[in-house]
C-alpha positions in Angstrom: -0.1 0.0 -0.1 1.2 3.4 -0.8 2.0 6.4 1.7 -1.1 8.4 1.0 -0.5 10.9 3.7 -0.3 14.5 2.5 2.8 16.4 3.5 2.4 19.9 0.9 0.9 23.3 1.8 -2.7 22.9 3.0 -3.8 25.6 0.0 -3.1 22.4 -2.5 -4.9 20.0 -0.1 -7.8 19.0 -2.2 -5.8 18.4 -5.4 -3.0 16.7 -3.3 -5.9 14.5 -2.0 -7.3 13.8 -5.4 -4.1 13.1 -7.2 -3.2 10.4 -4.4 -6.2 8.6 -4.5 -6.7 8.8 -8.3 -3.3 7.2 -8.5 -3.8 4.5 -5.9 -6.9 3.4 -7.9 -5.2 3.6 -11.3 -2.0 1.8 -10.1 -4.4 -1.1 -8.5 -3.8 -0.5 -5.1 -7.9 -0.3 -4.7 -8.9 -2.9 -7.4 -12.4 -2.5 -9.0 -15.3 -3.4 -6.5 -13.1 -2.3 -3.5 -15.1 -0.3 -0.8 -13.8 2.9 -0.2 -14.4 3.4 3.7 -14.4 7.2 4.3 -13.1 6.5 7.8 -10.3 4.4 6.5 -9.4 6.8 4.0 -9.2 9.8 6.5 -6.8 7.9 8.4 -4.6 6.9 5.3 -4.4 10.1 4.0 -4.5 12.4 7.4 -7.3 14.9 6.3 -10.5 15.5 7.0 -13.9 13.6 6.1 -15.1 16.8 4.3 -11.9 16.5 2.0 -12.4 12.8 1.6 -15.9 13.4 0.4 -15.2 16.1 -2.0 -12.7 14.0 -3.6 -14.8 11.0 -3.9 -17.3 13.3 -5.9 -14.7 14.2 -8.1 -13.6 10.7 -8.9 -17.4 9.6 -9.1 -17.4 12.2 -11.9 -14.3 10.9 -13.5 -16.1 7.3 -13.2 -13.2 5.7 -11.2 -15.6 5.5 -8.4 -19.4 4.4 -8.2 -21.8 5.1 -5.3 -23.8 2.0 -4.8 -27.1 1.6 -2.5 -26.2 0.2 1.0 -22.3 0.0 0.2 -21.3 3.5 -0.7 -18.4 4.7 -2.8 -16.8 1.8 -4.8 -13.9 1.6 -7.0 -15.6 1.3 -10.5 -14.9 -1.3 -13.0 -14.8 -1.0 -16.9 -16.4 -3.6 -19.0 -14.6 -4.8 -22.1 -17.3 -3.0 -24.4 -16.9 0.3 -22.1 -12.8 -0.2 -23.0 -13.6 -0.8 -26.5 -15.6 2.6 -26.6 -12.9 4.6 -24.6 -10.0 3.5 -27.0 -12.3 4.3 -30.1 -13.2 7.7 -29.0 -9.5 8.2 -27.8 -8.3 7.6 -31.4 -10.6 10.0 -32.6 -9.4 12.8 -30.3 -5.7 11.6 -30.0 -4.7 12.4 -33.7 -6.7 15.8 -33.4 -4.8 16.9 -30.4 -1.3 15.8 -32.0 -2.0 17.9 -34.9 -3.1 21.0 -33.1 0.2 20.6 -31.1 2.2 20.7 -34.0 0.4 24.0 -35.1 0.3 25.7 -31.9 3.0 24.5 -29.4 5.8 26.8 -28.2 9.2 25.8 -27.5 8.6 25.1 -24.0 6.0 22.5 -24.6 8.3 20.8 -27.1 10.9 20.4 -24.5 8.6 19.3 -21.8 7.2 16.7 -24.4 10.6 15.6 -25.2 11.7 15.1 -21.4 8.3 13.1 -20.8 9.0 10.6 -23.7 12.7 10.3 -22.6 11.5 9.8 -18.8 9.2 7.2 -20.0 11.9 5.3 -21.4 14.0 5.5 -18.4 11.1 4.1 -16.4 10.9 1.3 -18.7 14.3 0.3 -18.1 13.5 -0.2 -14.5 10.2 -1.2 -14.9 9.1 1.7 -12.3 5.3 1.3 -12.6 4.8 4.8 -10.8 7.1 6.9 -13.0 5.7 4.7 -16.1 2.2 6.3 -15.4 3.3 9.7 -14.2 5.3 10.1 -17.2 2.9 9.5 -19.5 0.5 11.7 -17.4 3.1 14.5 -18.4 3.4 13.7 -22.0 -0.4 13.6 -22.4 -1.0 16.7 -20.2 1.5 18.3 -22.5 0.0 17.7 -25.5 -3.2 19.1 -24.4 -1.8 22.1 -23.2 0.1 22.8 -26.4 -2.9 22.1 -28.5 -4.2 25.2 -27.5 -7.9 24.1 -27.8 -10.0 24.4 -24.5 -12.9 22.8 -25.8 -10.9 19.7 -27.1 -9.1 19.8 -23.8 -12.0 19.6 -21.7 -13.8 17.0 -23.7 -10.4 14.7 -23.7 -9.7 15.4 -20.0 -13.1 13.8 -19.3 -11.6 10.3 -20.5 -8.1 10.7 -19.2 -8.6 9.1 -15.6 -10.1 6.0 -17.3 -7.6 5.9 -20.0 -5.0 6.2 -17.4 -6.7 3.2 -15.7 -6.6 1.2 -19.0 -2.9 2.3 -19.6 -1.9 0.7 -16.2 -3.4 -2.5 -17.5 -2.1 -2.4 -21.0 1.4 -1.9 -19.7 1.1 -4.9 -17.5 1.0 -7.2 -20.4 4.0 -9.2 -20.9 6.1 -7.8 -23.3 4.1 -4.7 -24.2 6.4 -2.4 -22.5 9.2 -2.2 -25.1 6.9 -1.6 -28.0 5.0 1.0 -26.2 8.3 2.9 -25.5 9.2 2.6 -29.2 5.6 3.8 -30.1 6.0 7.0 -27.9 9.3 7.8 -29.4 8.2 7.4 -32.9 5.1 9.8 -31.9 7.6 12.2 -30.3 9.9 12.1 -33.4 7.2 13.0 -35.7 6.0 15.6 -33.7 9.2 17.2 -33.1 9.9 17.1 -36.9 6.5 18.8 -37.2 5.4 16.1 -39.4 1.6 16.1 -38.6 0.8 13.2 -41.1 3.5 10.9 -39.8 2.7 12.1 -36.1 -1.1 11.4 -36.6 -0.3 7.9 -37.9 2.0 7.1 -35.1 -0.6 8.3 -32.4 -3.4 6.1 -34.4 -0.9 3.1 -34.1 -0.1 3.5 -30.4 -3.7 3.7 -29.6 -4.4 0.6 -31.6 -1.8 -1.3 -30.0 -2.6 -0.2 -26.3 -6.2 -0.9 -26.9 -5.4 -4.7 -28.1 -3.3 -5.2 -25.0 -5.8 -3.5 -22.5 -8.4 -5.6 -23.8 -6.7 -8.8 -23.6 -5.7 -8.2 -19.9 -9.3 -7.1 -18.9 -10.3 -10.4 -20.9 -8.3 -12.2 -18.0 -9.9 -10.4 -15.0 -13.6 -9.9 -16.2 -15.5 -13.1 -15.9 -17.3 -13.9 -19.0 -20.8 -13.3 -17.8 -19.7 -9.8 -17.0 -18.5 -8.8 -20.3 
């Protein structure tokens, strides 16, 4: 179990609690179906029940948490059909984000994107799961910010938490990681060259391969009757 205690200034308390709990769910510390008991979360995070409730409501809006009658907040499950729909939607928007980034991003965003891709490769060498996911979050956050389209950004961000959950599944497939590193490097290389057509193709290929891996992993976890 990760150390969930909050040690940063109180002004950022809610965001810190949200990040801690969201990451704990995405990284599998709280598997789908797990009841999230407020008292236990308050103790683990060392925050008030009010803070925990606010964060649980946000995670419910991100569809990482569901509130069930007589059970309360529970870590949500993603069915195979939902996973397929998420990746289908991601494929549509990711190519648009990549093209907009090439057209509008500044030097700082290009530098940060390069850094994130490099950190992902370094994390792969040591199989640092937390760093793998955090570097990919930085990569895609940078793409969204650099795309300079608030409407597109808002739509894609609605998917991001569940995409991150599925990413943790796809990267857990044996042998998948090395291909993912190569795909991200190709995407980053094409973006740095400002080759929109090549970058869109690389992005589409990455999403397709990630979908295949995530769906295979979910298939191993989800009973046939629940698919």
